[in-house]
MDTraj code that builds the backbone (N, CA, C; nanometers):
import mdtraj as md
import numpy as np

residues = "MET PHE LEU THR PRO GLU TYR LEU PHE GLY GLY VAL GLY SER ILE THR PRO ALA PHE LEU ALA GLY ARG GLY ILE ARG ALA LEU ALA LEU ASP VAL ASP ASN THR LEU ALA ALA HIS ASP SER PRO GLU LEU PRO SER ALA VAL ALA ASP TRP LEU ALA ARG MET LYS ALA ALA GLY ILE VAL LEU CYS ILE VAL SER ASN ASN THR ARG ALA ARG VAL ALA PRO PHE ALA GLU GLY LEU GLY LEU PRO PHE VAL SER LEU ALA ALA LYS PRO LEU PRO PHE GLY LEU ALA LEU ALA ARG ARG ARG CYS GLY VAL PRO LYS ARG ALA PHE ALA ALA VAL GLY ASP GLN LEU PHE THR ASP ARG LEU ALA ALA ALA LEU TYR GLY VAL PRO GLY LEU VAL VAL ARG PRO LEU ALA PRO GLU THR HIS LYS SER ILE GLU ARG ARG ARG ARG TRP GLU ALA PRO PHE ILE GLN LYS TYR TYR ARG LYS GLY GLY LYS LEU LEU".split()
xyz = np.array([
    [0.0719, -0.0822, -0.0233],
    [-0.0097, 0.0203, 0.0382],
    [0.1288, 0.0969, 0.0402],
    [0.1664, 0.1533, 0.0188],
    [0.3129, 0.2632, 0.0010],
    [0.2730, 0.3080, -0.1006],
    [0.3238, 0.2034, -0.2124],
    [0.3325, 0.2636, -0.3366],
    [0.2061, 0.3083, -0.4393],
    [0.1064, 0.2054, -0.4295],
    [0.0215, 0.1965, -0.4402],
    [-0.0866, 0.3358, -0.4216],
    [-0.1209, 0.4277, -0.5323],
    [-0.1779, 0.5628, -0.4718],
    [-0.3020, 0.5272, -0.3985],
    [-0.3535, 0.6423, -0.3162],
    [-0.4652, 0.6972, -0.2388],
    [-0.5327, 0.7559, -0.3713],
    [-0.4865, 0.8106, -0.3868],
    [-0.5841, 0.8862, -0.4828],
    [-0.5004, 0.9233, -0.6139],
    [-0.5827, 0.9414, -0.7372],
    [-0.4969, 0.9548, -0.8608],
    [-0.5372, 1.0810, -0.8827],
    [-0.4987, 1.1734, -0.9616],
    [-0.5008, 1.2962, -0.9824],
    [-0.5134, 1.2834, -1.1637],
    [-0.5748, 1.3513, -1.2522],
    [-0.4917, 1.3434, -1.4340],
    [-0.4308, 1.4814, -1.3969],
    [-0.4341, 1.5741, -1.2835],
    [-0.3495, 1.6555, -1.2317],
    [-0.4089, 1.7991, -1.1549],
    [-0.2653, 1.8349, -1.1197],
    [-0.3120, 1.9422, -0.9975],
    [-0.4692, 1.9974, -1.0165],
    [-0.4820, 2.0665, -1.1612],
    [-0.6094, 2.1268, -1.1350],
    [-0.7270, 2.0681, -1.0680],
    [-0.6886, 1.9198, -1.0733],
    [-0.8203, 1.8649, -1.0250],
    [-0.8079, 1.8802, -0.9283],
    [-0.7412, 1.8822, -0.8213],
    [-0.7629, 1.9101, -0.7189],
    [-0.7699, 2.0401, -0.6439],
    [-0.9606, 1.9743, -0.5551],
    [-1.0621, 2.1160, -0.5401],
    [-1.0795, 2.1496, -0.4266],
    [-1.0571, 2.2672, -0.3574],
    [-1.0736, 2.2852, -0.2456],
    [-1.1831, 2.2117, -0.1255],
    [-1.3201, 2.1882, -0.2377],
    [-1.3977, 2.1371, -0.1799],
    [-1.3522, 1.9346, -0.1438],
    [-1.2410, 1.9045, -0.2286],
    [-1.2169, 1.7767, -0.1555],
    [-1.0905, 1.7530, -0.0668],
    [-1.0385, 1.9138, -0.0970],
    [-0.9157, 1.9183, 0.0754],
    [-1.0691, 1.8750, 0.1799],
    [-1.1399, 2.0183, 0.2237],
    [-1.2022, 2.0454, 0.2823],
    [-1.2671, 1.8836, 0.3926],
    [-1.3507, 1.8210, 0.2594],
    [-1.3517, 1.6909, 0.2835],
    [-1.2919, 1.5999, 0.3438],
    [-1.1898, 1.6434, 0.3779],
    [-1.0261, 1.5406, 0.4563],
    [-0.9610, 1.5889, 0.5569],
    [-1.0623, 1.7121, 0.5749],
    [-0.9711, 1.8636, 0.6647],
    [-0.8173, 1.8681, 0.6243],
    [-0.8024, 1.8314, 0.4799],
    [-0.6576, 1.9022, 0.4311],
    [-0.6845, 2.0225, 0.4541],
    [-0.5764, 2.0642, 0.5175],
    [-0.5341, 2.2502, 0.4918],
    [-0.3940, 2.3570, 0.4263],
    [-0.2951, 2.2149, 0.4087],
    [-0.2042, 2.2513, 0.3651],
    [-0.1637, 2.1422, 0.2503],
    [-0.1049, 2.1938, 0.1442],
    [-0.0378, 2.0823, 0.1112],
    [0.1056, 2.1329, 0.0348],
    [0.1974, 1.9637, 0.0767],
    [0.3196, 2.0238, -0.0789],
    [0.3614, 1.9798, -0.1499],
    [0.4089, 2.0814, -0.1809],
    [0.3764, 1.9928, -0.3593],
    [0.5361, 2.0066, -0.4440],
    [0.5024, 1.9149, -0.5428],
    [0.6614, 1.8795, -0.5818],
    [0.6517, 1.9579, -0.7326],
    [0.7473, 2.0173, -0.7991],
    [0.8243, 2.0535, -0.9205],
    [0.7717, 1.9748, -1.0219],
    [0.8629, 1.9495, -1.0313],
    [0.8817, 1.8837, -1.2208],
    [0.7760, 1.7432, -1.2213],
    [0.7311, 1.8270, -1.3149],
    [0.6248, 1.7443, -1.3797],
    [0.4968, 1.7363, -1.2736],
    [0.4593, 1.7762, -1.1940],
    [0.3672, 1.7813, -1.1246],
    [0.3198, 1.9603, -1.0812],
    [0.4222, 2.0468, -1.1309],
    [0.3262, 2.1949, -1.1473],
    [0.4649, 2.2547, -1.2742],
    [0.5424, 2.1818, -1.2792],
    [0.5843, 2.2599, -1.4507],
    [0.6839, 2.1322, -1.4933],
    [0.7054, 2.1005, -1.6151],
    [0.7610, 2.0305, -1.7046],
    [0.9152, 2.0406, -1.6102],
    [0.9729, 1.9148, -1.6060],
    [1.0988, 1.9174, -1.6162],
    [1.1606, 1.9995, -1.6162],
    [1.2387, 2.0676, -1.5633],
    [1.3717, 2.1747, -1.5332],
    [1.3159, 2.3296, -1.6208],
    [1.1650, 2.2883, -1.6379],
    [1.1263, 2.4290, -1.6912],
    [1.0598, 2.5303, -1.5808],
    [1.1376, 2.6598, -1.6340],
    [1.1167, 2.7311, -1.5514],
    [0.9471, 2.8213, -1.5547],
    [0.8496, 2.7507, -1.6603],
    [0.7532, 2.8397, -1.7173],
    [0.6486, 2.7527, -1.6649],
    [0.5673, 2.7981, -1.6155],
    [0.4618, 2.7793, -1.4875],
    [0.2958, 2.7860, -1.5657],
    [0.2290, 2.6062, -1.6388],
    [0.1425, 2.6803, -1.7314],
    [0.0403, 2.7605, -1.6605],
    [-0.0629, 2.8006, -1.7439],
    [-0.1418, 2.9321, -1.7280],
    [-0.2285, 2.8582, -1.5996],
    [-0.2339, 2.7254, -1.6595],
    [-0.4437, 2.6061, -1.5737],
    [-0.3325, 2.6139, -1.4454],
    [-0.2086, 2.5726, -1.3939],
    [-0.1858, 2.5867, -1.2684],
    [-0.1206, 2.6839, -1.2073],
    [-0.1376, 2.7890, -1.2645],
    [-0.1300, 2.8795, -1.2012],
    [-0.2713, 2.9553, -1.1507],
    [-0.3229, 2.9434, -1.2035],
    [-0.5158, 2.9697, -1.2222],
    [-0.5149, 2.8783, -1.1132],
    [-0.4630, 2.7818, -1.0290],
    [-0.5475, 2.6417, -0.9822],
    [-0.4286, 2.6933, -0.8644],
    [-0.3349, 2.7855, -0.8027],
    [-0.2395, 2.7897, -0.7135],
    [-0.3491, 2.9076, -0.7084],
    [-0.3808, 3.0020, -0.7643],
    [-0.4887, 3.0823, -0.7672],
    [-0.6182, 3.0852, -0.6421],
    [-0.6189, 2.9480, -0.6889],
    [-0.7691, 2.9027, -0.5953],
    [-0.7473, 2.8347, -0.5110],
    [-0.6289, 2.7543, -0.4845],
    [-0.5994, 2.7098, -0.3641],
    [-0.5489, 2.8431, -0.2223],
    [-0.4596, 2.9745, -0.2968],
    [-0.4636, 3.0315, -0.2071],
    [-0.5652, 3.1286, -0.1521],
    [-0.6599, 3.1278, -0.2702],
    [-0.7873, 3.2266, -0.2572],
    [-0.8557, 3.1063, -0.1202],
    [-0.8444, 3.0069, -0.1650],
    [-0.9165, 2.8794, -0.0099],
    [-0.8545, 2.8671, 0.1479],
    [-0.7762, 2.9445, 0.0955],
    [-0.6827, 2.9376, 0.2211],
    [-0.6094, 2.8137, 0.2206],
    [-0.5871, 2.7368, 0.1624],
    [-0.4803, 2.5636, 0.1974],
    [-0.3416, 2.7134, 0.1775],
    [-0.2589, 2.6181, 0.2575],
    [-0.1464, 2.6784, 0.3204],
    [-0.0531, 2.6225, 0.1434],
    [0.0178, 2.6677, 0.0882],
    [0.1150, 2.5915, 0.0559],
    [0.2797, 2.5980, 0.0012],
    [0.3531, 2.4729, 0.0387],
    [0.4961, 2.5160, 0.0446],
    [0.5623, 2.4222, -0.0562],
    [0.6768, 2.4474, -0.1563],
    [0.6988, 2.3286, -0.2601],
    [0.8467, 2.2470, -0.1561],
    [0.8629, 2.1221, -0.1921],
    [0.8566, 2.0644, -0.1231],
    [0.9694, 1.9571, -0.3109],
    [1.0717, 1.9638, -0.2711],
    [1.1556, 1.8452, -0.4329],
    [1.2951, 1.8236, -0.3809],
    [1.3033, 1.7046, -0.4259],
    [1.4070, 1.6574, -0.4657],
    [1.5424, 1.7595, -0.5410],
    [1.4967, 1.8567, -0.6186],
    [1.5648, 1.9056, -0.6844],
    [1.6661, 2.0519, -0.6300],
    [1.7666, 2.0984, -0.7081],
    [1.8752, 2.1868, -0.6129],
    [1.7924, 2.2993, -0.5632],
    [1.8526, 2.3839, -0.5228],
    [1.8075, 2.5024, -0.4525],
    [1.8082, 2.6098, -0.5484],
    [1.8985, 2.5857, -0.6826],
    [1.9438, 2.6878, -0.7749],
    [1.7966, 2.6453, -0.8827],
    [1.7223, 2.5841, -0.8764],
    [1.6073, 2.5127, -0.9215],
    [1.4970, 2.5548, -0.8602],
    [1.4983, 2.5218, -0.7473],
    [1.3525, 2.5225, -0.6347],
    [1.3699, 2.6673, -0.6244],
    [1.4392, 2.7306, -0.5358],
    [1.4065, 2.8959, -0.5028],
    [1.3192, 2.9940, -0.6338],
    [1.4154, 2.9203, -0.7379],
    [1.3652, 3.0971, -0.8253],
    [1.2026, 3.0285, -0.8308],
    [1.2181, 2.9259, -0.8458],
    [1.0050, 2.8949, -0.8911],
    [0.9358, 2.9798, -0.8016],
    [0.9947, 2.8918, -0.6347],
    [0.9301, 2.8587, -0.5428],
    [0.9214, 3.0820, -0.5284],
    [1.0161, 3.1354, -0.5049],
    [1.0103, 3.3120, -0.4570],
    [0.9159, 3.3651, -0.6146],
    [0.9470, 3.3282, -0.7326],
    [0.8416, 3.3392, -0.8529],
    [0.6473, 3.3308, -0.7919],
    [0.6634, 3.2592, -0.7247],
    [0.5276, 3.2140, -0.6928],
    [0.4623, 3.2697, -0.5122],
    [0.5922, 3.3073, -0.4623],
    [0.5242, 3.3584, -0.3540],
    [0.5026, 3.2889, -0.2425],
    [0.6243, 3.1628, -0.2706],
    [0.5673, 3.0152, -0.1293],
    [0.7047, 2.9614, -0.0848],
    [0.6912, 2.8748, 0.0376],
    [0.8028, 2.8952, 0.1077],
    [0.8367, 2.7282, -0.0142],
    [0.9872, 2.6644, 0.0625],
    [1.0191, 2.5568, -0.0175],
    [1.1386, 2.5174, 0.0576],
    [1.1616, 2.3554, 0.0429],
    [1.2554, 2.2760, 0.0661],
    [1.2987, 2.1591, -0.0251],
    [1.4246, 2.2277, -0.0661],
    [1.4796, 2.1871, -0.1547],
    [1.5616, 2.0762, -0.1679],
    [1.6288, 2.0009, -0.2516],
    [1.7463, 1.8375, -0.1720],
    [1.6051, 1.7836, -0.0939],
    [1.5285, 1.7744, -0.0972],
    [1.4393, 1.6959, 0.0155],
    [1.4240, 1.5718, 0.0330],
    [1.5240, 1.4814, -0.0144],
    [1.5385, 1.3466, -0.0326],
    [1.4124, 1.2637, -0.0460],
    [1.2871, 1.3001, -0.0953],
    [1.2597, 1.1654, -0.0769],
    [1.2818, 1.0888, -0.1569],
    [1.2352, 0.9401, -0.0780],
    [1.1420, 0.8889, -0.0494],
    [1.1633, 0.9491, 0.1057],
    [1.2531, 0.9548, 0.1986],
    [1.2646, 1.0171, 0.2803],
    [1.1979, 1.1269, 0.3249],
    [1.1068, 1.0923, 0.4760],
    [1.0171, 1.1983, 0.5012],
    [1.0691, 1.3400, 0.5351],
    [1.1911, 1.3451, 0.5397],
    [1.2478, 1.4266, 0.6559],
    [1.2019, 1.6023, 0.5687],
    [1.2048, 1.5625, 0.4607],
    [1.1947, 1.7427, 0.3540],
    [0.9831, 1.7851, 0.3855],
    [0.8785, 1.6262, 0.3928],
    [0.7836, 1.6349, 0.4267],
    [0.7428, 1.6938, 0.6017],
    [0.8844, 1.6958, 0.6771],
    [0.8146, 1.7182, 0.7709],
    [0.8240, 1.8744, 0.8592],
    [0.9707, 1.8976, 0.7754],
    [1.0319, 2.0818, 0.7735],
    [0.8499, 2.1582, 0.6682],
    [0.8308, 2.0927, 0.5881],
    [0.7599, 2.1262, 0.4867],
    [0.6308, 2.2035, 0.5811],
    [0.5557, 2.0710, 0.6758],
    [0.4464, 2.0646, 0.7396],
    [0.4383, 2.2007, 0.8491],
    [0.5886, 2.1661, 0.8886],
    [0.5961, 2.3010, 1.0050],
    [0.6114, 2.4330, 0.9702],
    [0.6677, 2.4191, 0.8662],
    [0.6602, 2.5847, 0.7424],
    [0.4706, 2.6021, 0.7104],
    [0.4334, 2.5321, 0.7800],
    [0.3318, 2.5621, 0.7545],
    [0.1679, 2.5918, 0.8016],
    [0.2589, 2.4746, 0.9856],
    [0.1563, 2.5739, 1.0760],
    [0.0781, 2.4609, 1.0864],
    [0.0547, 2.3041, 0.9749],
    [-0.0458, 2.2528, 1.0392],
    [-0.0125, 2.1113, 1.1525],
    [-0.1403, 2.0709, 1.1544],
    [-0.1170, 1.9372, 1.1991],
    [-0.1099, 1.8183, 1.0930],
    [-0.0045, 1.7462, 1.1767],
    [0.0308, 1.6025, 1.0687],
    [-0.1381, 1.5812, 0.9922],
    [-0.2397, 1.5714, 1.0431],
    [-0.4236, 1.5480, 0.9854],
    [-0.4110, 1.6231, 0.9126],
    [-0.3771, 1.7591, 0.9144],
    [-0.4400, 1.8826, 0.7860],
    [-0.3390, 1.8845, 0.6522],
    [-0.2343, 1.8136, 0.6481],
    [-0.1627, 1.8189, 0.5506],
    [-0.1568, 1.6771, 0.4920],
    [-0.1202, 1.7287, 0.3039],
    [-0.1478, 1.6185, 0.2425],
    [0.0210, 1.6285, 0.1196],
    [0.0431, 1.5373, 0.0448],
    [0.1498, 1.6078, -0.0352],
    [0.1291, 1.6036, -0.1546],
    [0.1637, 1.6862, -0.2899],
    [0.1018, 1.6543, -0.3841],
    [0.1966, 1.5528, -0.4757],
    [0.2394, 1.5071, -0.5522],
    [0.3111, 1.5061, -0.6707],
    [0.3279, 1.3781, -0.7561],
    [0.3852, 1.3541, -0.8451],
    [0.3877, 1.2676, -0.9525],
    [0.3735, 1.1275, -1.0159],
    [0.5587, 1.1039, -0.8545],
    [0.5740, 0.9762, -0.8914],
    [0.5877, 0.8828, -0.8088],
    [0.5573, 0.8099, -0.7543],
    [0.5012, 0.6397, -0.6253],
    [0.6540, 0.6617, -0.5434],
    [0.7758, 0.6576, -0.6579],
    [0.8559, 0.5898, -0.6025],
    [0.9563, 0.7412, -0.5004],
    [0.8744, 0.8227, -0.5071],
    [0.9111, 0.8959, -0.4419],
    [0.8275, 1.0278, -0.3421],
    [0.7576, 1.1281, -0.4154],
    [0.6372, 1.1604, -0.3825],
    [0.5480, 1.0786, -0.2937],
    [0.4707, 0.9777, -0.3197],
    [0.4360, 0.9219, -0.2796],
    [0.4003, 0.8254, -0.1795],
    [0.5562, 0.7650, -0.1996],
    [0.6581, 0.6515, -0.0826],
    [0.6629, 0.7701, 0.0714],
    [0.7207, 0.9151, -0.0113],
    [0.7488, 0.9911, 0.0903],
    [0.6142, 1.0185, 0.2127],
    [0.5092, 1.0729, 0.1272],
    [0.3828, 1.0898, 0.2285],
    [0.3501, 0.9534, 0.3327],
    [0.3493, 0.8378, 0.1890],
    [0.2918, 0.7198, 0.3540],
    [0.3883, 0.7056, 0.4383],
    [0.5063, 0.7192, 0.4043],
    [0.6520, 0.7090, 0.5223],
    [0.6166, 0.8299, 0.6183],
    [0.5599, 0.9587, 0.6066],
    [0.5546, 1.0019, 0.6914],
    [0.3833, 1.0229, 0.7360],
    [0.2955, 0.9182, 0.6625],
    [0.1495, 0.9225, 0.7595],
    [0.0887, 1.0335, 0.6955],
    [0.0491, 1.0918, 0.5973],
    [-0.0310, 1.1940, 0.5504],
    [-0.0399, 1.1534, 0.3997],
    [-0.1919, 1.1831, 0.3715],
    [-0.2292, 1.1533, 0.2368],
    [-0.1141, 1.1875, 0.1222],
    [-0.1159, 1.0531, 0.0048],
    [-0.0390, 1.0986, -0.0848],
    [-0.1350, 1.1180, -0.1735],
    [-0.1596, 1.2850, -0.2419],
    [-0.2421, 1.3187, -0.3926],
    [-0.1456, 1.2919, -0.5041],
    [-0.1349, 1.1388, -0.6291],
    [-0.0549, 1.1397, -0.7297],
    [-0.1078, 1.2029, -0.8214],
    [-0.0644, 1.3027, -0.9095],
    [-0.1307, 1.3413, -1.0594],
    [-0.0421, 1.2870, -1.1242],
    [-0.1117, 1.2706, -1.2401],
    [-0.0488, 1.2541, -1.3688],
    [0.0813, 1.3483, -1.3864],
    [0.1649, 1.2930, -1.4633],
    [0.3113, 1.3652, -1.4366],
    [0.2122, 1.4876, -1.6239],
    [0.2438, 1.5961, -1.6061],
    [0.1944, 1.7060, -1.6776],
    [0.3109, 1.7428, -1.7971],
    [0.3878, 1.6685, -1.8047],
    [0.4521, 1.6316, -1.9792],
    [0.5377, 1.5566, -1.9951],
    [0.5633, 1.4881, -2.1098],
    [0.6526, 1.3557, -2.1181],
    [0.8061, 1.3257, -2.0295],
    [0.8460, 1.2345, -2.0007],
    [0.9347, 1.2440, -1.9243],
    [1.0704, 1.2326, -2.0107],
    [1.1633, 1.3498, -1.9709],
    [1.2962, 1.3514, -2.0466],
    [1.4551, 1.3251, -1.9707],
    [1.3840, 1.2374, -1.8919],
    [1.5024, 1.1827, -1.8294],
    [1.5100, 1.0011, -1.8549],
    [1.5831, 0.9730, -1.8613],
    [1.5698, 0.8198, -1.9140],
    [1.5921, 0.7761, -1.7745],
    [1.6563, 0.8386, -1.6319],
    [1.5963, 0.7033, -1.5475],
    [1.4456, 0.7667, -1.4660],
    [1.4719, 0.8577, -1.5160],
    [1.2058, 0.8473, -1.4351],
    [1.1976, 0.7775, -1.5513],
    [1.1722, 0.7352, -1.6934],
    [1.1450, 0.7093, -1.7431],
    [1.0891, 0.5488, -1.6795],
    [1.2342, 0.4912, -1.6862],
    [1.2134, 0.3739, -1.6206],
    [1.1819, 0.3471, -1.5240],
    [1.1780, 0.4399, -1.4474],
    [1.0339, 0.4063, -1.2863],
    [0.9520, 0.4576, -1.3446],
    [0.8901, 0.5286, -1.4877],
    [0.7484, 0.5083, -1.5088],
    [0.6831, 0.3677, -1.5342],
    [0.7771, 0.2794, -1.5641],
    [0.7391, 0.1914, -1.5956],
    [0.7253, 0.0747, -1.5155],
    [0.8398, 0.1332, -1.3537],
    [0.8077, 0.0636, -1.2756],
    [0.6555, 0.0966, -1.1575],
    [0.6676, 0.1864, -1.1674],
    [0.5298, 0.2187, -1.1799],
    [0.3953, 0.1646, -1.1911],
    [0.4411, 0.0998, -1.3254],
    [0.2603, 0.1194, -1.3777],
    [0.1546, -0.0555, -1.3085],
    [0.2588, -0.1531, -1.2516],
    [0.1775, -0.2489, -1.1782],
    [0.0942, -0.1583, -1.0541],
    [0.1527, -0.0827, -0.9986],
    [0.0945, -0.0048, -0.8610],
    [0.0038, 0.1416, -0.9306],
    [-0.0180, 0.0996, -1.0623],
    [-0.0835, 0.2115, -1.0896],
    [-0.2330, 0.1053, -1.1412],
    [-0.2110, 0.0050, -1.2356],
    [-0.3062, -0.1193, -1.2009],
    [-0.3457, -0.1527, -1.1097],
    [-0.3228, -0.1775, -1.0253],
    [-0.3125, -0.2305, -0.8902],
    [-0.4569, -0.0811, -0.8052],
    [-0.4478, -0.0025, -0.8132],
    [-0.5053, 0.1110, -0.7994],
    [-0.6658, 0.0911, -0.8671],
    [-0.6501, 0.0305, -0.9902],
    [-0.7492, 0.0939, -1.0684],
    [-0.8611, -0.0342, -1.0627],
    [-0.7388, -0.1551, -1.0033],
    [-0.8088, -0.3214, -1.0044],
    [-0.8956, -0.2475, -0.8409],
    [-0.8253, -0.1816, -0.7984],
    [-0.9235, -0.1984, -0.6338],
    [-1.0241, -0.0831, -0.6700],
    [-1.0855, -0.0695, -0.7159],
    [-1.1573, 0.0601, -0.7784],
    [-1.1582, 0.1430, -0.7868],
    [-0.9993, 0.1907, -0.7727],
    [-0.9967, 0.3537, -0.7934],
    [-0.9995, 0.4344, -0.9327],
    [-1.0547, 0.5249, -0.9432],
    [-1.0734, 0.5447, -1.0518],
    [-0.9509, 0.7283, -1.0892],
    [-0.9819, 0.7270, -1.1535],
    [-0.9018, 0.8857, -1.2244],
    [-1.0006, 0.9983, -1.1860],
    [-0.9212, 1.1175, -1.0690],
    [-0.9587, 1.2117, -1.0529],
    [-0.9915, 1.3275, -1.1039],
])
top = md.Topology()
chain = top.add_chain()
for i, resn in enumerate(residues, 1):
    res = top.add_residue(resn, chain, resSeq=i)
    for name in ("N", "CA", "C"):
        top.add_atom(name, md.element.get_by_symbol(name[0]), res)
traj = md.Trajectory(xyz[None], top)
């Protein structure tokens, strides 16, 4: 169960304030690459920018949590006016713990959003918070991540076999 998604969304735009409120979630840790923007891209898609604005307007506290370097994450997060944790070492849960403290919410009101099962979903499971898995924003450009996507396939199939739906 640590790798099988709890929830699988078509993208971040499918995560709504109502969905979060129904689960008592008031803060989100957000991955960057292929969750909010394409890998290594400084460009934020307009649909993602609109979603971030809706989350902020709904009072959802947001924090960027990425395994990428400070050089990649800091300008991205600062451009959005969000706190961040770079070099988060996901799937280890330490980056999520730091982000939750920065958000100022109890663990029960916190969730992690990301596109990879072996980093984002596993980190959420190890930390004991909901993992909101999103479909990748763009095709993979890194061979190692392409390989992990193939390894993720059985866990995604298990999600659907257990009655899970793309939200």
